[in-house]
gemmi code that builds the backbone of each chain (N, CA, C; Angstrom):
import gemmi

chains = {
    "A": [
        ("MET", (-17.520, 13.060, -1.726), (-16.399, 12.296, -1.181), (-15.448, 13.235, -0.450)),
        ("LYS", (-14.978, 12.805, 0.689), (-14.146, 13.715, 1.490), (-12.662, 13.475, 1.230)),
        ("VAL", (-11.934, 14.567, 1.046), (-10.495, 14.503, 0.817), (-9.800, 15.304, 1.911)),
        ("ALA", (-8.755, 14.741, 2.495), (-7.977, 15.460, 3.504), (-6.699, 15.974, 2.849)),
        ("ILE", (-6.374, 17.248, 3.113), (-5.164, 17.842, 2.536), (-4.362, 18.459, 3.673)),
        ("THR", (-3.055, 18.239, 3.685), (-2.222, 18.849, 4.736), (-1.857, 20.267, 4.285)),
        ("SER", (-1.977, 21.213, 5.191), (-1.778, 22.605, 4.810), (-0.856, 23.317, 5.788)),
        ("THR", (-0.140, 24.335, 5.253), (0.754, 25.107, 6.122), (-0.005, 26.210, 6.841)),
        ("GLY", (-1.193, 26.559, 6.354), (-1.943, 27.649, 6.974), (-3.428, 27.370, 6.960)),
        ("SER", (-4.215, 28.349, 7.388), (-5.650, 28.133, 7.534), (-6.466, 28.834, 6.459)),
        ("THR", (-5.845, 29.218, 5.336), (-6.622, 29.853, 4.265), (-6.445, 29.067, 2.973)),
        ("LEU", (-7.268, 29.432, 1.980), (-7.189, 28.755, 0.681), (-5.911, 29.112, -0.056)),
        ("GLU", (-5.280, 30.215, 0.331), (-4.041, 30.621, -0.315), (-2.836, 29.923, 0.298)),
        ("SER", (-3.061, 29.184, 1.381), (-1.943, 28.481, 2.027), (-1.440, 27.368, 1.116)),
        ("THR", (-0.194, 26.985, 1.339), (0.391, 25.951, 0.482), (0.283, 24.578, 1.132)),
        ("LEU", (0.477, 23.557, 0.290), (0.440, 22.172, 0.744), (1.585, 21.934, 1.729)),
        ("ASP", (1.274, 21.329, 2.862), (2.325, 21.011, 3.824), (2.993, 19.700, 3.392)),
        ("GLN", (4.324, 19.724, 3.322), (5.019, 18.560, 2.795), (5.052, 17.378, 3.755)),
        ("ARG", (4.697, 17.585, 5.026), (4.668, 16.446, 5.939), (3.234, 16.139, 6.309)),
        ("PHE", (2.974, 14.901, 6.666), (1.625, 14.539, 7.049), (1.438, 14.572, 8.566)),
        ("GLY", (2.256, 13.837, 9.276), (2.052, 13.690, 10.719), (2.164, 14.994, 11.483)),
        ("ARG", (3.088, 15.839, 11.044), (3.331, 17.072, 11.804), (2.967, 18.326, 11.002)),
        ("CYS", (1.949, 18.250, 10.165), (1.567, 19.414, 9.388), (0.891, 20.432, 10.287)),
        ("SER", (0.752, 21.644, 9.762), (0.162, 22.700, 10.583), (-1.356, 22.582, 10.656)),
        ("TYR", (-1.974, 22.344, 9.499), (-3.432, 22.249, 9.446), (-3.854, 21.086, 8.560)),
        ("PHE", (-5.037, 20.546, 8.877), (-5.662, 19.588, 7.970), (-6.840, 20.285, 7.315)),
        ("VAL", (-6.953, 20.144, 5.995), (-8.121, 20.679, 5.308), (-8.986, 19.489, 4.919)),
        ("ILE", (-10.252, 19.509, 5.339), (-11.167, 18.439, 4.931), (-12.093, 19.052, 3.888)),
        ("TYR", (-11.984, 18.566, 2.658), (-12.765, 19.124, 1.553), (-13.750, 18.078, 1.059)),
        ("ASP", (-15.026, 18.460, 1.017), (-16.061, 17.548, 0.536), (-16.351, 17.892, -0.926)),
        ("THR", (-16.044, 16.962, -1.835), (-16.194, 17.268, -3.258), (-17.649, 17.381, -3.681)),
        ("GLU", (-18.552, 16.793, -2.892), (-19.967, 16.880, -3.278), (-20.617, 18.158, -2.790)),
        ("THR", (-20.432, 18.475, -1.505), (-21.069, 19.672, -0.971), (-20.198, 20.914, -1.170)),
        ("LYS", (-18.946, 20.700, -1.606), (-17.950, 21.762, -1.747), (-17.646, 22.419, -0.396)),
        ("GLY", (-17.914, 21.720, 0.674), (-17.648, 22.259, 1.993), (-16.176, 22.127, 2.363)),
        ("ILE", (-15.661, 23.124, 3.042), (-14.256, 23.110, 3.433), (-14.150, 23.276, 4.936)),
        ("GLU", (-13.266, 22.489, 5.555), (-13.066, 22.605, 6.998), (-11.564, 22.678, 7.274)),
        ("PHE", (-11.135, 23.671, 8.004), (-9.722, 23.775, 8.381), (-9.569, 23.310, 9.814)),
        ("LEU", (-8.725, 22.306, 10.045), (-8.505, 21.802, 11.400), (-7.049, 22.017, 11.780)),
        ("PRO", (-6.776, 22.747, 12.870), (-5.376, 22.829, 13.305), (-4.915, 21.467, 13.821)),
        ("ASN", (-3.684, 21.140, 13.575), (-3.170, 19.816, 13.927), (-2.631, 19.815, 15.356)),
        ("PRO", (-3.290, 19.095, 16.264), (-2.800, 19.080, 17.651), (-1.536, 18.253, 17.836)),
        ("ASN", (-1.192, 17.436, 16.825), (-0.052, 16.539, 16.984), (1.239, 17.151, 16.483)),
        ("ARG", (1.205, 18.439, 16.138), (2.362, 19.018, 15.466), (3.621, 18.954, 16.320)),
        ("ASP", (3.458, 19.257, 17.607), (4.658, 19.312, 18.452), (4.745, 18.145, 19.416)),
        ("VAL", (3.956, 17.121, 19.163), (3.983, 15.952, 20.047), (5.307, 15.221, 19.838)),
        ("GLN", (5.795, 14.597, 20.918), (7.112, 13.981, 20.805), (7.095, 12.709, 19.949)),
        ("ASP", (6.090, 11.877, 20.205), (6.065, 10.577, 19.541), (4.659, 10.231, 19.099)),
        ("GLY", (4.558, 9.522, 17.990), (3.242, 9.046, 17.581), (2.394, 10.092, 16.895)),
        ("ALA", (3.042, 11.088, 16.287), (2.266, 12.129, 15.602), (1.546, 11.541, 14.400)),
        ("GLY", (2.214, 10.635, 13.701), (1.648, 10.053, 12.494), (0.352, 9.304, 12.751)),
        ("PRO", (0.397, 8.249, 13.577), (-0.838, 7.506, 13.835), (-1.958, 8.373, 14.409)),
        ("ALA", (-1.607, 9.355, 15.251), (-2.663, 10.219, 15.804), (-3.289, 11.055, 14.699)),
        ("SER", (-2.466, 11.522, 13.749), (-3.003, 12.306, 12.642), (-3.878, 11.455, 11.738)),
        ("VAL", (-3.486, 10.197, 11.571), (-4.327, 9.285, 10.774), (-5.701, 9.165, 11.442)),
        ("GLN", (-5.718, 9.118, 12.782), (-6.976, 9.058, 13.534), (-7.882, 10.227, 13.180)),
        ("ILE", (-7.287, 11.443, 13.169), (-8.074, 12.654, 12.895), (-8.705, 12.552, 11.510)),
        ("VAL", (-7.889, 12.189, 10.551), (-8.344, 12.143, 9.163), (-9.412, 11.064, 8.972)),
        ("ALA", (-9.186, 9.923, 9.597), (-10.130, 8.808, 9.437), (-11.449, 9.105, 10.141)),
        ("SER", (-11.382, 9.770, 11.283), (-12.613, 10.052, 12.022), (-13.477, 11.067, 11.283)),
        ("ARG", (-12.863, 11.872, 10.397), (-13.654, 12.823, 9.609), (-14.199, 12.169, 8.336)),
        ("GLY", (-13.911, 10.906, 8.140), (-14.458, 10.181, 6.996), (-13.743, 10.446, 5.681)),
        ("ALA", (-12.470, 10.795, 5.732), (-11.751, 11.065, 4.486), (-11.466, 9.759, 3.750)),
        ("GLU", (-11.626, 9.800, 2.434), (-11.300, 8.619, 1.636), (-9.973, 8.778, 0.912)),
        ("LYS", (-9.522, 10.024, 0.778), (-8.230, 10.278, 0.137), (-7.458, 11.262, 1.001)),
        ("VAL", (-6.139, 11.138, 0.975), (-5.294, 12.095, 1.692), (-4.239, 12.616, 0.734)),
        ("ILE", (-4.035, 13.932, 0.739), (-3.011, 14.529, -0.128), (-1.962, 15.183, 0.759)),
        ("SER", (-0.698, 14.828, 0.528), (0.387, 15.441, 1.288), (1.660, 15.344, 0.469)),
        ("GLY", (2.761, 15.902, 1.002), (4.022, 15.814, 0.277), (4.769, 14.536, 0.573)),
        ("GLU", (4.437, 13.937, 1.705), (5.224, 12.783, 2.131), (4.467, 12.044, 3.229)),
        ("PHE", (4.583, 10.727, 3.231), (3.962, 9.932, 4.294), (5.012, 9.045, 4.929)),
        ("GLY", (5.068, 9.039, 6.246), (6.032, 8.207, 6.941), (5.682, 6.731, 6.829)),
        ("PHE", (6.636, 5.900, 7.192), (6.490, 4.459, 7.038), (5.313, 3.891, 7.820)),
        ("LYS", (5.204, 4.312, 9.104), (4.114, 3.775, 9.921), (2.775, 4.244, 9.381)),
        ("ILE", (2.746, 5.473, 8.896), (1.501, 6.059, 8.406), (1.037, 5.305, 7.169)),
        ("LYS", (1.990, 4.956, 6.305), (1.630, 4.286, 5.053), (0.863, 3.004, 5.320)),
        ("SER", (1.423, 2.147, 6.210), (0.753, 0.858, 6.393), (-0.580, 1.034, 7.105)),
        ("LEU", (-0.675, 2.078, 7.971), (-1.932, 2.317, 8.663), (-3.012, 2.753, 7.682)),
        ("LEU", (-2.663, 3.705, 6.793), (-3.640, 4.189, 5.817), (-4.030, 3.078, 4.852)),
        ("GLU", (-3.061, 2.201, 4.518), (-3.372, 1.066, 3.637), (-4.430, 0.186, 4.261)),
        ("SER", (-4.234, -0.123, 5.549), (-5.185, -1.035, 6.185), (-6.550, -0.388, 6.330)),
        ("LEU", (-6.604, 0.957, 6.396), (-7.891, 1.641, 6.486), (-8.486, 1.904, 5.120)),
        ("LYS", (-7.766, 1.515, 4.066), (-8.228, 1.678, 2.681), (-8.427, 3.147, 2.317)),
        ("ILE", (-7.599, 4.012, 2.862), (-7.636, 5.424, 2.491), (-6.543, 5.633, 1.456)),
        ("GLN", (-6.933, 6.221, 0.313), (-5.969, 6.379, -0.774), (-4.992, 7.517, -0.466)),
        ("MET", (-3.708, 7.274, -0.760), (-2.685, 8.289, -0.503), (-2.269, 8.948, -1.804)),
        ("ILE", (-2.151, 10.264, -1.787), (-1.676, 11.002, -2.959), (-0.497, 11.844, -2.512)),
        ("VAL", (0.651, 11.631, -3.168), (1.859, 12.376, -2.804), (2.116, 13.419, -3.869)),
        ("LEU", (2.148, 14.677, -3.452), (2.383, 15.772, -4.394), (3.636, 16.501, -3.930)),
        ("LYS", (4.734, 16.306, -4.680), (5.986, 16.876, -4.193), (6.185, 18.303, -4.696)),
        ("GLU", (5.148, 19.129, -4.573), (5.277, 20.524, -5.002), (5.020, 21.414, -3.824)),
        ("PRO", (6.048, 21.955, -3.196), (5.849, 22.718, -1.955), (5.049, 23.995, -2.147)),
        ("GLY", (5.047, 24.546, -3.379), (4.362, 25.817, -3.549), (2.905, 25.708, -3.950)),
        ("LYS", (2.400, 24.462, -4.030), (1.025, 24.273, -4.517), (0.030, 24.790, -3.491)),
        ("LYS", (-0.923, 25.625, -3.933), (-1.888, 26.180, -2.985), (-3.086, 25.251, -2.835)),
        ("ILE", (-3.737, 25.400, -1.678), (-4.905, 24.563, -1.389), (-5.983, 24.803, -2.434)),
        ("SER", (-6.142, 26.069, -2.846), (-7.181, 26.385, -3.829), (-6.892, 25.691, -5.154)),
        ("GLU", (-5.610, 25.601, -5.519), (-5.259, 24.946, -6.781), (-5.556, 23.456, -6.725)),
        ("ILE", (-5.265, 22.860, -5.563), (-5.525, 21.426, -5.401), (-7.026, 21.159, -5.489)),
        ("MET", (-7.805, 22.053, -4.860), (-9.250, 21.858, -4.887), (-9.789, 21.965, -6.306)),
        ("GLU", (-9.173, 22.851, -7.081), (-9.603, 23.011, -8.474), (-9.354, 21.737, -9.271)),
        ("LEU", (-8.177, 21.106, -9.023), (-7.861, 19.858, -9.729), (-8.857, 18.766, -9.371)),
        ("LEU", (-9.267, 18.744, -8.091), (-10.195, 17.710, -7.667), (-11.554, 17.902, -8.311)),
        ("ASN", (-11.908, 19.177, -8.591), (-13.221, 19.449, -9.148), (-13.311, 19.162, -10.635)),
        ("ASP", (-12.165, 18.938, -11.262), (-12.101, 18.742, -12.723), (-13.116, 17.734, -13.270)),
    ],
    "B": [
        ("MET", (22.302, -14.116, 23.542), (22.108, -12.977, 22.613), (20.990, -13.317, 21.648)),
        ("SER", (20.079, -12.371, 21.449), (18.951, -12.662, 20.553), (19.419, -12.583, 19.113)),
        ("PRO", (18.795, -13.350, 18.213), (19.205, -13.327, 16.798), (18.893, -11.983, 16.173)),
        ("ARG", (19.500, -11.704, 15.041), (19.261, -10.403, 14.390), (17.804, -10.346, 13.911)),
        ("PRO", (17.214, -9.138, 13.860), (15.795, -9.044, 13.479), (15.584, -9.493, 12.038)),
        ("HIS", (14.398, -10.055, 11.780), (14.091, -10.544, 10.442), (13.849, -9.384, 9.499)),
        ("ARG", (14.234, -9.539, 8.266), (13.967, -8.512, 7.271), (12.622, -8.848, 6.620)),
        ("LEU", (11.680, -7.900, 6.693), (10.338, -8.192, 6.193), (10.293, -8.123, 4.673)),
        ("ARG", (9.485, -8.986, 4.087), (9.347, -9.004, 2.636), (8.108, -8.228, 2.248)),
        ("LYS", (8.170, -7.535, 1.119), (7.071, -6.671, 0.707), (6.101, -7.429, -0.191)),
        ("ILE", (4.831, -7.378, 0.175), (3.801, -8.023, -0.639), (2.922, -6.923, -1.207)),
        ("SER", (2.648, -6.949, -2.520), (1.800, -5.908, -3.098), (0.343, -6.119, -2.749)),
        ("ASN", (-0.163, -7.284, -3.062), (-1.579, -7.561, -2.818), (-1.744, -8.899, -2.119)),
        ("PRO", (-2.672, -9.000, -1.183), (-2.902, -10.300, -0.568), (-3.537, -11.255, -1.580)),
        ("PRO", (-3.347, -12.555, -1.425), (-3.908, -13.493, -2.393), (-5.429, -13.541, -2.306)),
        ("LEU", (-6.064, -13.879, -3.442), (-7.513, -13.983, -3.471), (-8.000, -15.195, -2.696)),
        ("ILE", (-7.185, -16.266, -2.729), (-7.616, -17.522, -2.123), (-6.884, -17.737, -0.798)),
        ("SER", (-7.462, -18.560, 0.050), (-6.799, -18.882, 1.314), (-6.027, -20.173, 1.231)),
        ("GLY", (-6.253, -20.955, 0.145), (-5.517, -22.218, 0.048), (-6.154, -23.141, -0.970)),
        ("PHE", (-5.662, -24.366, -0.988), (-6.172, -25.376, -1.922), (-6.433, -26.666, -1.189)),
        ("LYS", (-7.514, -27.342, -1.588), (-7.774, -28.673, -1.017), (-7.760, -29.674, -2.153)),
        ("PRO", (-7.022, -30.753, -1.976), (-6.975, -31.747, -3.047), (-8.260, -32.575, -3.086)),
        ("TYR", (-8.553, -33.113, -4.264), (-9.695, -34.025, -4.354), (-9.324, -35.167, -5.270)),
        ("GLY", (-10.046, -36.282, -5.214), (-9.740, -37.423, -6.067), (-10.130, -38.717, -5.389)),
        ("ASP", (-10.286, -39.788, -6.218), (-10.726, -41.073, -5.661), (-9.640, -41.729, -4.841)),
        ("LYS", (-8.402, -41.599, -5.329), (-7.319, -42.324, -4.662), (-6.867, -41.629, -3.385)),
        ("LEU", (-7.510, -40.517, -3.082), (-7.072, -39.755, -1.922), (-7.563, -40.414, -0.648)),
        ("LYS", (-6.650, -40.666, 0.257), (-7.055, -41.215, 1.546), (-7.558, -40.063, 2.408)),
        ("GLN", (-8.183, -40.412, 3.498), (-8.814, -39.362, 4.303), (-7.797, -38.363, 4.851)),
        ("GLU", (-6.791, -38.862, 5.519), (-5.806, -37.954, 6.107), (-4.447, -38.226, 5.469)),
        ("ASN", (-4.088, -37.423, 4.501), (-2.826, -37.657, 3.808), (-1.668, -36.911, 4.411)),
        ("GLY", (-1.816, -36.499, 5.609), (-0.736, -35.719, 6.194), (-1.256, -34.336, 6.519)),
        ("PRO", (-0.558, -33.626, 7.365), (-1.037, -32.290, 7.750), (-0.944, -31.312, 6.583)),
        ("GLY", (-1.669, -30.239, 6.668), (-1.660, -29.236, 5.612), (-0.313, -28.545, 5.526)),
        ("ILE", (0.015, -28.093, 4.323), (1.290, -27.380, 4.128), (1.026, -25.890, 4.199)),
        ("PHE", (1.824, -25.196, 4.993), (1.651, -23.756, 5.094), (2.523, -23.068, 4.067)),
        ("LEU", (1.890, -22.442, 3.096), (2.632, -21.676, 2.105), (2.666, -20.230, 2.599)),
        ("HIS", (3.852, -19.735, 2.885), (3.957, -18.384, 3.413), (3.554, -17.364, 2.355)),
        ("LEU", (3.124, -16.201, 2.847), (2.670, -15.173, 1.912), (3.783, -14.700, 0.992)),
        ("GLU", (5.025, -14.650, 1.521), (6.103, -14.216, 0.631), (6.384, -15.277, -0.431)),
        ("GLU", (6.133, -16.555, -0.107), (6.315, -17.614, -1.106), (5.243, -17.507, -2.180)),
        ("TYR", (4.016, -17.210, -1.750), (2.948, -16.966, -2.735), (3.340, -15.818, -3.648)),
        ("GLU", (3.844, -14.735, -3.050), (4.212, -13.569, -3.852), (5.337, -13.904, -4.817)),
        ("ALA", (6.299, -14.732, -4.375), (7.407, -15.111, -5.256), (6.886, -15.908, -6.445)),
        ("ILE", (5.965, -16.819, -6.195), (5.371, -17.595, -7.294), (4.598, -16.667, -8.226)),
        ("ARG", (3.872, -15.722, -7.643), (3.093, -14.798, -8.451), (4.004, -13.988, -9.373)),
        ("LEU", (5.090, -13.458, -8.823), (5.955, -12.592, -9.621), (6.781, -13.376, -10.636)),
        ("CYS", (7.362, -14.492, -10.201), (8.302, -15.208, -11.081), (7.599, -16.125, -12.072)),
        ("ASP", (6.546, -16.827, -11.627), (5.926, -17.808, -12.507), (4.695, -17.290, -13.212)),
        ("HIS", (3.999, -16.327, -12.599), (2.799, -15.828, -13.258), (3.103, -14.554, -14.045)),
        ("GLU", (3.771, -13.592, -13.419), (4.102, -12.363, -14.121), (5.356, -12.521, -14.980)),
        ("MET", (6.039, -13.644, -14.840), (7.248, -13.955, -15.612), (8.347, -12.918, -15.454)),
        ("LEU", (8.521, -12.416, -14.259), (9.637, -11.493, -14.027), (10.894, -12.305, -13.748)),
        ("SER", (12.043, -11.664, -13.937), (13.283, -12.343, -13.575), (13.435, -12.286, -12.065)),
        ("HIS", (14.338, -13.129, -11.541), (14.562, -13.141, -10.095), (15.019, -11.768, -9.605)),
        ("GLN", (15.817, -11.105, -10.426), (16.332, -9.789, -10.035), (15.185, -8.799, -9.882)),
        ("GLN", (14.282, -8.786, -10.873), (13.167, -7.841, -10.822), (12.227, -8.156, -9.672)),
        ("ALA", (11.958, -9.445, -9.468), (11.055, -9.832, -8.382), (11.671, -9.486, -7.031)),
        ("ALA", (12.991, -9.637, -6.922), (13.660, -9.319, -5.656), (13.515, -7.840, -5.339)),
        ("VAL", (13.635, -7.000, -6.368), (13.467, -5.561, -6.161), (12.054, -5.259, -5.693)),
        ("MET", (11.089, -5.903, -6.301), (9.696, -5.646, -5.930), (9.381, -6.108, -4.527)),
        ("MET", (10.055, -7.164, -4.075), (9.772, -7.664, -2.734), (10.717, -7.091, -1.686)),
        ("ALA", (11.632, -6.209, -2.112), (12.567, -5.549, -1.195), (13.473, -6.542, -0.472)),
        ("VAL", (13.928, -7.551, -1.207), (14.914, -8.486, -0.649), (16.043, -8.639, -1.667)),
        ("SER", (17.113, -9.344, -1.267), (18.209, -9.553, -2.214), (17.840, -10.695, -3.155)),
        ("ARG", (18.560, -10.779, -4.271), (18.251, -11.813, -5.260), (18.444, -13.233, -4.716)),
        ("PRO", (19.556, -13.528, -3.996), (19.666, -14.883, -3.432), (18.521, -15.224, -2.485)),
        ("THR", (18.077, -14.226, -1.706), (16.955, -14.496, -0.805), (15.711, -14.845, -1.592)),
        ("LEU", (15.466, -14.104, -2.680), (14.292, -14.395, -3.481), (14.376, -15.788, -4.076)),
        ("THR", (15.554, -16.165, -4.538), (15.708, -17.509, -5.114), (15.403, -18.578, -4.077)),
        ("ARG", (15.853, -18.335, -2.837), (15.555, -19.303, -1.768), (14.050, -19.366, -1.495)),
        ("ILE", (13.413, -18.211, -1.433), (11.965, -18.180, -1.167), (11.221, -18.899, -2.289)),
        ("HIS", (11.618, -18.613, -3.527), (10.946, -19.205, -4.676), (11.110, -20.705, -4.702)),
        ("SER", (12.332, -21.187, -4.414), (12.512, -22.639, -4.508), (11.834, -23.332, -3.334)),
        ("SER", (11.761, -22.663, -2.193), (11.015, -23.237, -1.072), (9.539, -23.335, -1.422)),
        ("ALA", (9.023, -22.318, -2.114), (7.614, -22.336, -2.518), (7.355, -23.487, -3.468)),
        ("ARG", (8.251, -23.646, -4.458), (8.042, -24.717, -5.449), (8.092, -26.080, -4.778)),
        ("LYS", (9.004, -26.226, -3.835), (9.144, -27.515, -3.123), (7.862, -27.828, -2.374)),
        ("LYS", (7.308, -26.833, -1.694), (6.089, -27.063, -0.909), (4.932, -27.431, -1.821)),
        ("ILE", (4.808, -26.710, -2.944), (3.697, -26.991, -3.849), (3.853, -28.386, -4.443)),
        ("ALA", (5.085, -28.756, -4.783), (5.322, -30.093, -5.332), (4.968, -31.167, -4.312)),
        ("ASP", (5.349, -30.931, -3.056), (5.020, -31.873, -1.987), (3.508, -32.042, -1.870)),
        ("ALA", (2.805, -30.899, -1.927), (1.346, -30.947, -1.809), (0.736, -31.734, -2.958)),
        ("MET", (1.280, -31.528, -4.161), (0.704, -32.202, -5.312), (0.984, -33.687, -5.287)),
        ("VAL", (2.209, -34.039, -4.930), (2.588, -35.450, -4.968), (1.918, -36.235, -3.849)),
        ("ASN", (1.867, -35.661, -2.669), (1.336, -36.387, -1.519), (-0.123, -36.086, -1.225)),
        ("GLY", (-0.749, -35.275, -2.025), (-2.159, -34.973, -1.813), (-2.417, -34.225, -0.531)),
        ("ARG", (-1.531, -33.314, -0.184), (-1.722, -32.546, 1.046), (-2.373, -31.214, 0.725)),
        ("GLN", (-3.042, -30.665, 1.718), (-3.740, -29.394, 1.549), (-2.733, -28.240, 1.582)),
        ("ILE", (-2.991, -27.200, 0.820), (-2.135, -26.004, 0.876), (-2.887, -24.917, 1.629)),
        ("ILE", (-2.261, -24.369, 2.638), (-2.859, -23.255, 3.379), (-1.943, -22.062, 3.182)),
        ("ILE", (-2.487, -20.975, 2.634), (-1.635, -19.800, 2.386), (-1.756, -18.878, 3.585)),
        ("GLU", (-0.728, -18.858, 4.382), (-0.798, -18.110, 5.636), (0.590, -18.014, 6.239)),
        ("GLY", (0.840, -16.917, 6.916), (2.093, -16.809, 7.645), (3.194, -16.139, 6.838)),
        ("GLY", (4.328, -15.985, 7.455), (5.473, -15.370, 6.790), (5.807, -14.019, 7.375)),
        ("LYS", (7.009, -13.543, 7.057), (7.463, -12.262, 7.598), (7.247, -11.214, 6.515)),
        ("ILE", (6.126, -10.541, 6.570), (5.798, -9.644, 5.468), (5.233, -8.317, 5.942)),
        ("PHE", (5.247, -7.349, 5.031), (4.457, -6.141, 5.235), (3.794, -5.820, 3.904)),
        ("TYR", (2.648, -5.184, 3.972), (1.915, -4.870, 2.747), (2.263, -3.482, 2.263)),
        ("ASP", (2.440, -3.353, 0.970), (2.656, -2.036, 0.379), (2.123, -2.105, -1.030)),
        ("SER", (1.096, -1.375, -1.313), (0.486, -1.525, -2.630), (1.358, -0.888, -3.703)),
        ("ASP", (1.032, -1.197, -4.950), (1.765, -0.610, -6.066), (1.462, 0.874, -6.152)),
        ("TRP", (2.469, 1.646, -6.495), (2.275, 3.080, -6.630), (2.271, 3.461, -8.107)),
        ("HIS", (1.551, 4.541, -8.426), (1.488, 5.031, -9.797), (1.865, 6.497, -9.845)),
        ("LEU", (2.354, 6.942, -10.999), (2.741, 8.337, -11.174), (1.867, 8.939, -12.265)),
        ("CYS", (1.162, 10.024, -11.946), (0.281, 10.648, -12.921), (1.098, 11.439, -13.925)),
        ("SER", (0.756, 11.283, -15.222), (1.530, 11.979, -16.249), (1.197, 13.457, -16.308)),
        ("ARG", (-0.019, 13.823, -15.836), (-0.410, 15.221, -15.985), (-0.021, 16.081, -14.798)),
        ("CYS", (-0.360, 15.644, -13.585), (-0.083, 16.502, -12.432), (1.123, 16.035, -11.619)),
        ("ALA", (1.782, 14.968, -12.077), (3.018, 14.496, -11.438), (2.839, 14.126, -9.976)),
        ("CYS", (1.662, 13.621, -9.617), (1.482, 13.182, -8.244), (1.629, 11.662, -8.196)),
        ("TYR", (2.071, 11.160, -7.068), (2.165, 9.721, -6.861), (0.921, 9.291, -6.098)),
        ("PHE", (0.336, 8.172, -6.482), (-0.807, 7.697, -5.722), (-0.812, 6.182, -5.677)),
        ("ASN", (-1.500, 5.664, -4.653), (-1.578, 4.212, -4.515), (-3.015, 3.773, -4.741)),
        ("ASN", (-3.232, 2.474, -4.607), (-4.565, 1.930, -4.869), (-4.958, 0.997, -3.731)),
        ("PRO", (-5.577, 1.529, -2.672), (-5.899, 0.657, -1.540), (-6.983, -0.359, -1.856)),
        ("GLU", (-7.845, -0.060, -2.843), (-8.862, -1.027, -3.258), (-8.211, -1.981, -4.236)),
        ("LYS", (-7.536, -2.973, -3.689), (-6.656, -3.769, -4.531), (-7.389, -4.563, -5.599)),
        ("LEU", (-8.676, -4.813, -5.378), (-9.350, -5.664, -6.356), (-9.830, -4.887, -7.567)),
        ("THR", (-10.065, -3.584, -7.417), (-10.505, -2.795, -8.578), (-9.287, -2.105, -9.191)),
        ("PRO", (-9.089, -2.219, -10.510), (-7.917, -1.599, -11.138), (-8.049, -0.081, -11.170)),
        ("VAL", (-6.897, 0.590, -11.289), (-6.879, 2.052, -11.294), (-7.240, 2.545, -12.685)),
        ("LYS", (-8.179, 3.507, -12.762), (-8.570, 3.998, -14.090), (-8.078, 5.405, -14.349)),
        ("GLU", (-7.961, 6.228, -13.285), (-7.550, 7.607, -13.508), (-6.881, 8.134, -12.254)),
        ("CYS", (-6.207, 9.253, -12.433), (-5.531, 9.898, -11.304), (-6.582, 10.416, -10.338)),
        ("PRO", (-6.429, 10.162, -9.036), (-7.449, 10.616, -8.078), (-7.457, 12.124, -7.893)),
        ("LEU", (-6.377, 12.799, -8.323), (-6.321, 14.236, -8.117), (-6.857, 14.994, -9.334)),
        ("CYS", (-6.277, 14.759, -10.504), (-6.677, 15.547, -11.671), (-7.523, 14.740, -12.651)),
        ("HIS", (-7.824, 13.494, -12.321), (-8.686, 12.628, -13.132), (-8.140, 12.352, -14.521)),
        ("SER", (-6.853, 12.503, -14.695), (-6.267, 12.176, -15.997), (-6.148, 10.661, -16.135)),
        ("PRO", (-6.478, 10.111, -17.332), (-6.357, 8.655, -17.487), (-4.933, 8.204, -17.777)),
        ("GLU", (-4.007, 9.171, -17.851), (-2.633, 8.806, -18.179), (-1.768, 8.741, -16.941)),
        ("PHE", (-1.286, 7.540, -16.614), (-0.374, 7.394, -15.501), (0.511, 6.172, -15.736)),
        ("SER", (1.622, 6.141, -15.040), (2.549, 5.025, -15.226), (2.747, 4.317, -13.889)),
        ("ASN", (3.247, 3.086, -13.981), (3.519, 2.305, -12.772), (4.908, 2.609, -12.249)),
        ("VAL", (5.034, 2.723, -10.943), (6.329, 2.979, -10.328), (6.696, 1.766, -9.493)),
        ("THR", (7.827, 1.170, -9.731), (8.152, -0.058, -9.001), (8.976, 0.175, -7.750)),
        ("ASP", (9.822, 1.215, -7.752), (10.671, 1.358, -6.567), (10.447, 2.696, -5.899)),
        ("PHE", (9.201, 2.996, -5.639), (8.877, 4.250, -4.999), (9.180, 4.157, -3.500)),
        ("GLU", (10.045, 4.981, -3.019), (10.286, 5.007, -1.578), (10.262, 6.466, -1.138)),
        ("LYS", (9.082, 6.948, -0.855), (8.845, 8.350, -0.472), (9.374, 9.280, -1.562)),
    ],
}
model = gemmi.Model(1)
for chain_id, residues in chains.items():
    chain = gemmi.Chain(chain_id)
    for i, (resn, *xyz) in enumerate(residues, 1):
        res = gemmi.Residue()
        res.name, res.seqid = resn, gemmi.SeqId(i, " ")
        for name, pos in zip(("N", "CA", "C"), xyz):
            atom = gemmi.Atom()
            atom.name, atom.element = name, gemmi.Element(name[0])
            atom.pos, atom.b_iso = gemmi.Position(*pos), 0.0
            res.add_atom(atom)
        chain.add_residue(res)
    model.add_chain(chain)
structure = gemmi.Structure()
structure.add_model(model)
structure.setup_entities()
């Protein structure tokens, strides 16, 4: 199952990015193959519509869950309609590797 | 001048059914047009009459004021009574709403999560797989 995680950097030591639409990187983690993909976010500095465009990226990679610190209003209803589960983790210092470990539990 | 924008009501889950059709011997063929029960009216009936919440609690869940909820609820009851008395069809459709599923808080990893698969109940936290979590009613980011 694929999980999308917003990240501040491109390594496993990077921390969870607290925003979804304008995060620095998206991490696509496959819990079955244990494959990891780091995608830089092209919508980071876009003026408008960063949220829905980011939802596009995540959905096109087949993610079923998304982990971030916060989801904007437009993003919430979009992810709901796509049936992608949202997980809000309000811990800015949480590392990507730690999150992956929790998922593997 | 255009009227002020409508305040949308929050619905947790869409209804399982699309409506009701009356049946019976004494029913004439066309007993009047179908009654449209708005989705927020369905939700008000669900919260107040099925879940037995108070008007105050239901108003919080639907993100409206208590007087508004009372109006929605009594409008719903009136429509259902009309349908029952006059043998009219109930169609559940329409209304000024937005969907927002119930949110839960995991007791172990303190993450908030929702349940987009509304028909299957939540069994464990999607992050740490702990079976211990609580319901959050007024989660707003």
